[in-house]
C-alpha positions as CSV (number, residue, x, y, z in Angstrom):
1,P,2.9,12.3,23.7
2,M,0.4,11.8,20.9
3,P,-2.6,9.7,21.8
4,T,-2.8,6.2,20.1
5,L,-5.8,5.8,17.9
6,F,-7.7,2.6,17.7
7,K,-10.5,1.3,15.4
8,K,-12.5,-1.9,15.1
9,C,-11.1,-4.9,13.2
10,A,-12.5,-4.9,9.6
11,H,-13.8,-8.5,10.0
12,T,-17.6,-8.2,10.1
13,Q,-18.1,-10.3,13.2
14,C,-15.1,-9.1,15.3
15,N,-15.2,-6.4,17.9
16,K,-11.5,-6.4,18.7
17,R,-9.7,-3.0,18.5
18,V,-6.6,-2.5,16.3
19,L,-4.3,0.4,15.9
20,F,-5.4,3.0,13.3
21,G,-3.7,2.1,10.0
22,V,-4.0,-1.7,10.7
23,T,-7.0,-3.4,9.0
24,F,-7.4,-6.7,10.9
25,C,-6.7,-8.1,14.4
26,D,-4.0,-10.8,14.5
27,E,-6.5,-13.6,14.2
28,H,-8.3,-12.2,11.2
29,R,-5.2,-11.0,9.5
30,K,-4.1,-14.6,9.0
31,E,-7.6,-15.4,7.7
32,S,-7.4,-12.5,5.3
33,I,-4.0,-13.6,3.9
34,R,-5.3,-17.2,3.4
35,Y,-8.4,-15.8,1.6
36,N,-6.4,-13.5,-0.7
37,S,-3.8,-16.1,-1.6
38,R,-6.6,-18.5,-2.5
39,Y,-8.9,-16.2,-4.5
40,R,-6.9,-13.3,-5.7
41,A,-5.4,-13.4,-9.2
42,T,-1.7,-13.8,-9.4
43,A,0.6,-10.8,-9.6
44,H,1.3,-11.7,-13.2
45,D,-2.4,-11.9,-14.1
46,R,-2.9,-8.5,-12.4
47,G,-0.2,-7.0,-14.8
48,Y,2.9,-7.2,-12.6
49,D,5.4,-8.9,-14.9
50,T,9.1,-8.4,-15.8
51,Q,8.2,-5.2,-17.6
52,W,6.7,-3.9,-14.4
53,S,9.8,-4.9,-12.4
54,T,11.9,-2.8,-14.8
55,I,9.5,0.2,-14.5
56,R,9.4,-0.2,-10.7
57,D,13.1,-0.4,-10.3
58,G,13.7,2.6,-12.5
59,Y,11.1,4.7,-10.6
60,L,12.5,3.8,-7.3
61,S,16.0,4.8,-8.5
62,Q,14.7,8.2,-9.6
63,H,12.5,8.6,-6.4
64,P,14.3,6.9,-3.5
65,L,12.3,8.7,-0.8
66,C,8.7,8.2,0.2
67,E,6.7,10.9,-1.5
68,D,3.9,10.8,1.2
69,C,6.4,11.0,4.0
70,M,8.1,14.0,2.4
71,Q,4.8,15.8,2.3
72,R,4.4,15.1,6.0
73,G,7.9,16.5,6.7
74,R,9.6,13.2,7.3
75,T,12.4,11.4,5.4
76,E,11.9,7.7,4.8
77,A,13.2,5.4,2.1
78,A,10.6,4.2,-0.5
79,S,10.3,0.5,-1.2
80,I,6.9,0.4,-2.9
81,V,5.8,1.9,-6.2
82,H,2.0,2.5,-6.0
83,H,-0.3,3.1,-8.9
84,I,-2.4,6.2,-8.0
85,K,-5.2,5.1,-10.4
86,P,-5.1,1.2,-10.2
87,L,-4.4,-0.7,-13.4
88,A,-7.8,-2.5,-13.0
89,Q,-9.5,0.9,-13.2
90,G,-7.7,2.0,-16.4
91,G,-4.6,3.4,-14.8
92,S,-1.2,3.2,-16.4
93,S,2.4,2.7,-15.4
94,E,3.4,6.1,-16.6
95,D,5.4,8.2,-14.1
96,Q,2.5,10.7,-13.5
97,N,0.4,7.7,-12.2
98,L,3.1,6.3,-9.9
99,A,4.1,7.2,-6.3
100,A,7.2,6.0,-4.4
101,L,6.1,5.0,-0.9
102,A,7.4,3.5,2.3
103,I,5.6,0.5,3.7
104,R,4.3,2.5,6.6
105,A,2.8,5.1,4.2
106,M,0.8,2.3,2.6
107,Q,-0.3,0.9,6.0
108,R,-1.6,4.4,7.0
109,G,-4.2,4.2,4.3
110,I,-4.6,6.3,1.1
111,P,-1.4,8.3,0.9
112,K,-1.5,12.1,0.6
113,V,0.2,11.9,-2.8
114,V,-2.8,10.0,-4.1
115,V,-5.6,12.3,-2.9
């Protein structure tokens, strides 16, 4: 069996260990969600509107499998469309800047298709 990898919780004052691919321990994950929902701009303000929904749905219909998983030799359904270069950094919603990913691929960190 493959060894399980752990790392430190990302909260600055926490020493709890979490599985690799997870950012916060259970206690600080809830704190992080509250913080993000309070201070993060809305999805619409970040550029995710009905036009994005159309682009996302079209991309997922053309790319139903996780691109990162396929590069790792696995088959998993994609449910997320990821901007390789974020919109906030000048990226676009053109196909060459998008990647179809599974939730687990996003949880692992920067997907291989992005690097």
